[in-house]
C-alpha positions in Angstrom: 47.5 53.5 51.0 44.9 52.4 53.6 43.2 55.6 53.1 43.3 55.3 49.3 42.1 51.9 49.4 38.8 52.8 51.7 38.2 55.6 49.3 38.6 53.5 46.3 36.2 50.9 47.8 33.7 53.6 48.8 33.7 55.0 45.3 33.1 51.5 43.7 31.5 49.3 45.9 28.1 49.7 44.4 29.4 48.9 40.8 31.0 45.7 42.3 27.9 44.7 44.0 26.2 44.9 40.5 28.7 42.7 39.0 28.4 40.1 41.5 24.6 40.3 41.2 24.6 40.2 37.5 27.1 37.1 37.6 25.1 35.3 40.1 21.8 36.0 38.1 23.6 34.6 35.1 24.7 31.2 36.7 21.2 30.8 38.2 19.7 31.4 34.7 22.2 28.6 33.1 21.6 26.3 36.0 17.7 26.5 35.3 18.0 26.2 31.7 20.2 22.8 32.3 17.6 21.6 34.8 14.4 22.3 32.8 16.1 20.9 29.5 17.0 17.7 31.5 13.4 17.4 33.1 11.6 18.4 29.7 9.1 15.4 29.7 8.0 16.1 33.3 7.3 19.7 32.4 5.7 19.6 29.1 4.3 16.1 28.6 3.7 15.2 32.3 0.0 14.4 32.0 0.3 11.9 29.1 4.0 10.9 29.9 3.8 9.4 33.2 1.8 9.2 36.4 3.5 8.3 39.8 2.8 6.8 43.0 4.6 9.0 45.3 2.8 12.3 46.7 5.1 14.4 48.6 7.2 15.2 45.3 6.3 17.4 42.6 6.2 16.0 39.1 9.4 18.1 38.6 11.5 16.1 40.8 11.2 13.2 38.3 13.4 13.5 35.5 12.4 11.3 32.6 14.8 10.5 29.6 13.8 8.8 26.3 16.0 6.7 24.1 14.6 5.3 20.8 16.6 2.6 19.1 19.3 3.5 21.4 19.5 7.3 20.6 18.3 9.9 22.9 15.3 11.6 21.6 13.4 14.9 22.9 10.2 13.0 22.7 8.5 9.6 22.6 7.1 7.7 20.0 3.2 7.3 19.8 1.1 4.4 20.8 0.5 3.4 17.3 4.0 4.0 15.7 5.2 0.3 16.0 7.5 0.7 19.1 7.5 -1.0 22.4 9.5 -0.3 25.8 12.6 -2.5 25.9 13.5 -1.4 29.5 13.2 1.4 32.3 16.3 2.1 34.2 15.7 4.4 37.2 18.6 5.6 39.7 18.1 6.0 43.7 16.5 2.5 43.8 13.1 3.8 42.2 11.2 1.4 39.9 9.7 2.4 36.6 7.0 0.2 34.9 5.2 0.8 31.6 1.7 0.7 31.0 1.3 -0.2 27.3 -2.7 0.5 27.7 -2.3 4.3 28.8 1.1 4.6 27.0 2.7 5.9 30.3 5.1 5.4 33.3 4.5 4.4 36.6 7.2 5.2 39.1 7.2 3.5 42.5 9.8 3.5 45.4 11.0 7.1 45.0 12.4 8.7 48.1 14.3 11.4 46.4 14.8 13.1 43.1 15.4 10.5 40.5 15.8 10.0 36.8 14.1 7.4 34.8 15.4 6.4 31.4 12.7 4.8 29.1 14.2 2.6 26.0 12.0 2.1 23.2 12.7 -0.4 20.5 10.6 -0.9 17.1 8.4 -4.0 17.4 9.4 -6.4 14.9 7.4 -9.6 15.7 3.8 -9.8 16.2 2.4 -13.3 17.6 -1.3 -14.2 17.3 -2.6 -17.3 19.4 -5.6 -19.0 19.1 -8.9 -17.0 20.4 -11.6 -18.7 18.6 -12.2 -15.3 17.0 -11.1 -13.1 14.1 -8.1 -10.9 15.0 -7.0 -7.7 13.3 -3.5 -6.3 12.7 -2.7 -2.6 11.8 0.3 -2.6 9.8 2.5 0.1 11.7 4.8 1.1 8.9 5.5 0.3 5.3 7.7 -2.5 4.6 8.2 -5.8 3.9 6.7 -8.6 6.4 6.9 -12.1 6.9 3.7 -14.0 7.3 3.6 -17.3 9.0 0.8 -19.8 9.9 0.2 -23.1 11.6 -2.8 -25.0 11.1 -4.5 -26.9 14.2 -4.3 -30.6 15.0 -7.2 -32.8 14.7 -8.8 -34.1 18.0 -7.5 -37.4 19.4 -9.8 -40.6 19.4 -10.5 -42.7 22.3 -10.9 -46.8 22.6 -11.6 -48.5 25.7 -11.8 -45.1 27.6 -8.4 -43.8 26.8 -6.5 -42.2 23.9 -6.0 -44.6 21.1 -4.8 -42.6 18.1 -3.9 -38.9 17.8 -5.3 -36.4 15.2 -3.4 -35.3 12.3 -0.8 -32.6 12.7 -1.5 -29.0 11.6 0.6 -27.8 8.5 3.1 -24.5 8.3 3.0 -21.7 5.5 5.0 -18.6 5.1 5.8 -15.9 2.7 7.2 -12.3 2.4 5.0 -9.5 1.2 4.8 -5.7 1.2 2.3 -3.9 3.1 1.3 -0.3 3.7 1.2 1.6 7.1 -2.3 1.6 8.5 -3.5 -1.2 6.5 -5.7 -3.9 8.0 -4.8 -7.2 7.9 -7.2 -10.1 9.3 -6.2 -13.4 11.1 -8.1 -16.4 12.0 -6.2 -18.8 14.0 -7.4 -22.5 13.7 -8.8 -24.4 16.9 -7.5 -28.0 17.7 -10.4 -30.6 17.1 -12.0 -31.9 20.1 -10.9 -35.0 21.6 -13.3 -37.9 21.5 -15.9 -38.1 24.2 -18.1 -40.9 25.2 -21.7 -40.2 25.6 -21.5 -37.1 23.5 -23.4 -37.3 20.3 -21.5 -34.4 18.3 -17.8 -33.8 19.0 -16.8 -30.6 17.9 -14.1 -29.5 15.0 -11.9 -26.7 15.6 -12.7 -23.2 14.7 -12.2 -22.3 11.2 -13.4 -25.1 9.2 -12.9 -28.3 11.3 -15.3 -31.1 10.7 -17.1 -32.7 13.6 -16.9 -36.4 14.7 -18.9 -38.7 16.9 -19.0 -41.2 19.8 -20.2 -44.5 18.6 -23.5 -44.6 20.3 -22.7 -47.9 21.5 -19.7 -48.4 23.9 -16.4 -46.8 24.5 -15.1 -45.4 21.2 -15.1 -42.0 19.9 -13.4 -40.2 16.9 -11.7 -36.9 17.0 -12.8 -33.4 15.4 -10.9 -32.3 12.6 -8.4 -29.5 13.2 -9.3 -25.8 11.9 -7.1 -23.9 9.4 -5.3 -20.9 10.2 -5.1 -18.3 7.4 -4.2 -14.4 7.0 -6.1 -12.3 4.6 -7.0 -8.5 3.3 -10.5 -9.2 4.0 -12.4 -10.2 7.1 -14.2 -13.4 7.6 -13.6 -17.2 8.0 -12.0 -19.1 5.3 -15.4 -20.6 4.2 -16.7 -17.0 3.7 -13.8 -16.0 1.2 -14.5 -18.3 -1.6 -15.5 -15.6 -4.0 -12.8 -13.5 -2.7 -9.6 -15.7 -3.0 -7.1 -12.5 -3.9 -8.0 -11.5 -0.6 -6.2 -14.5 0.9 -2.3 -14.4 1.4 -1.4 -17.5 3.4 -3.4 -20.6 4.6 -2.0 -23.5 6.6 -4.4 -26.7 6.8 -5.7 -28.4 9.7 -5.4 -32.1 10.6 -7.8 -34.7 10.6 -9.7 -36.2 13.6 -8.2 -39.4 14.9 -9.8 -42.7 14.8 -8.9 -46.0 16.6 -8.7 -47.7 13.0 -5.8 -45.7 11.2 -3.6 -42.7 11.3 -5.4 -39.3 10.8 -4.2 -37.2 7.7 -2.0 -34.2 8.5 -2.8 -30.8 7.4 -1.0 -29.5 4.1 1.0 -28.5 2.2 -0.3 -28.2 -1.1 -2.1 -31.6 -0.7 -3.7 -32.5 2.6 -2.7 -35.8 4.1 -4.8 -38.7 3.4 -6.2 -40.9 6.3 -5.8 -44.0 4.6 -3.3 -45.2 1.8 -5.2 -48.1 0.4 -8.1 -47.9 -1.9 -10.4 -46.2 0.4 -13.5 -44.2 -0.4 -13.2 -40.7 -1.7 -13.7 -38.9 1.5 -10.6 -40.3 3.0 -8.3 -38.7 0.7 -6.8 -35.2 1.8 -7.8 -32.0 0.1 -5.5 -30.1 -2.7 -5.4 -26.9 -4.4 -8.7 -27.5 -6.6 -10.5 -29.8 -4.7 -11.6 -31.2 -1.4 -14.7 -31.6 0.6 -15.5 -27.9 0.3 -13.6 -24.6 0.1 -12.5 -23.6 3.7 -14.3 -26.6 5.4 -13.7 -30.1 6.2 -16.5 -32.6 6.1 -18.0 -34.2 9.1 -17.0 -38.0 10.1 -19.8 -40.5 9.0 -21.9 -41.2 12.5 -22.3 -44.8 12.3 -23.3 -46.7 15.4 -20.1 -48.7 16.4 -17.7 -47.0 14.0 -17.9 -43.4 13.8 -15.3 -41.5 11.3 -13.0 -38.5 12.3 -13.7 -35.1 11.2 -12.2 -33.5 8.2 -9.4 -31.0 8.8 -10.1 -27.4 7.7 -7.9 -25.7 4.9 -7.8 -23.7 1.5 -9.9 -26.8 0.6 -11.1 -29.0 3.7 -10.3 -32.6 4.1 -12.8 -35.5 4.0 -14.1 -36.9 7.3 -13.7 -40.6 8.1 -16.4 -43.2 6.5 -18.3 -45.9 8.0 -15.5 -48.2 8.5 -14.5 -45.8 11.5 -11.5 -44.2 9.6 -10.0 -41.0 10.5 -10.5 -37.6 8.9 -8.0 -36.5 6.1 -6.2 -33.1 6.2 -7.0 -29.6 4.8 -4.8 -28.3 2.1 -2.4 -25.1 2.5 -2.1 -22.1 0.2 0.7 -19.8 -0.7 -0.4 -19.1 -4.4 -1.1 -15.2 -3.9 1.0 -13.5 -6.6 1.8 -10.7 -3.9 4.0 -13.4 -1.9 7.5 -14.3 -2.4 10.2 -16.1 -0.8 7.2 -18.5 0.3 6.9 -22.2 1.0 4.7 -24.7 3.0 5.7 -27.7 5.3 3.6 -30.6 6.6 4.2 -33.7 8.4 5.3 -36.9 6.1 3.6 -35.5 3.0 3.7 -35.0 -0.7 6.3 -32.5 -1.8 6.1 -29.8 -4.7 8.9 -27.8 -6.3 6.3 -25.4 -8.1 6.9 -21.9 -6.6 3.1 -21.5 -6.1 2.8 -24.7 -4.2 6.2 -25.2 -3.1 5.8 -27.8 -0.3 8.6 -29.5 2.0 7.9 -32.7 4.2 9.0 -32.6 7.5 9.1 -35.1 10.6 9.1 -32.2 13.0 6.1 -31.5 15.0 6.0 -29.0 18.4 3.5 -27.6 20.6 5.3 -24.2 20.4 5.1 -22.7 17.0 8.4 -23.5 15.4 9.2 -22.2 11.7 9.4 -25.5 9.4 7.6 -27.6 11.7 4.1 -28.9 11.6 1.8 -27.9 14.7 0.4 -29.9 17.6 -2.4 -28.4 19.5 -4.1 -25.2 18.4 -3.0 -23.2 15.3 -0.7 -20.1 15.5 0.1 -17.1 13.4 3.1 -14.8 13.3 3.6 -11.4 11.5 7.3 -10.2 11.2 8.6 -6.8 10.2 11.5 -7.5 7.9 12.6 -4.0 6.8 11.7 -1.2 4.4 13.9 -2.2 1.3 12.3 -2.1 -1.9 
């Protein structure tokens, strides 16, 4: 039997070796396929996908997995596709951070082979703080968006060297609209009116239409500048420049009037800006409305009288009037939601006159916050927000 076995082995050993070799080769091929499938980002997109701070390892030592809205994907969304990185999870104590400018991952603290999973989520909220310049939003996808604007507060007045009366609050406006991918939307966020300053001839109104105010040129009193309006439009330019392109204006929030030591400033609208005086004052102390005011998109300057300068008018769809020679504060500018493309729309303003008409719907509020808050008037600089709602028609 031993002789027969040895003879059989001699006759078949080459065939057995070939079988073993083929089997081993197949196993290695399968393992290679799994390896390169798992690390496909590092092999095919390594130049654009990520950079690392670790030199000793070749890039195929980093396994990068992508998840879009919770689902695994064999690619990553483009920089301008409306996505952002929610989180990055790496094993073996490595740390991954995302560079939004280069649209790439940076990996640090890697001492061995690692896997980093990148989780992308759809960006739905786009915020626009005050910058003093126009900002441009490129619509990332077709769908319905909520547009929100907060006007800026008027500047505070001073008397006897300290703040005596605060400027009027900025209004709040919102509406829903369908927008097309790659369309340009222009945002101008209003600036707070400058607070009164002694020994300063002109006290600036806020960006986007706030009227200027003055020091009393006498002793220790100065009025505040008017707050600027915040608006969103389909054409570029300050609100003042869009008077002959009103169809391009989507949403406006009025700015508050500049403060004075005589009375409370008018708040930004609303379909009507707040008046800076409730009695039989001169015309320029009343707030602007949907059809008239000091000027389209701009509040007037407060009167520069020695001893009793007026506060600046707030910017708005129509700007408010500056205070008169009796040292009255400025009145508020009006808001606007009258564009027929908008729906689900309304305006809020501080202690203001209300309206139930769809195109001028206005609700009075006693809420005023420094942080932009829906349905509340605004302290400080203005603000704007665009929120993707969905693609339902």
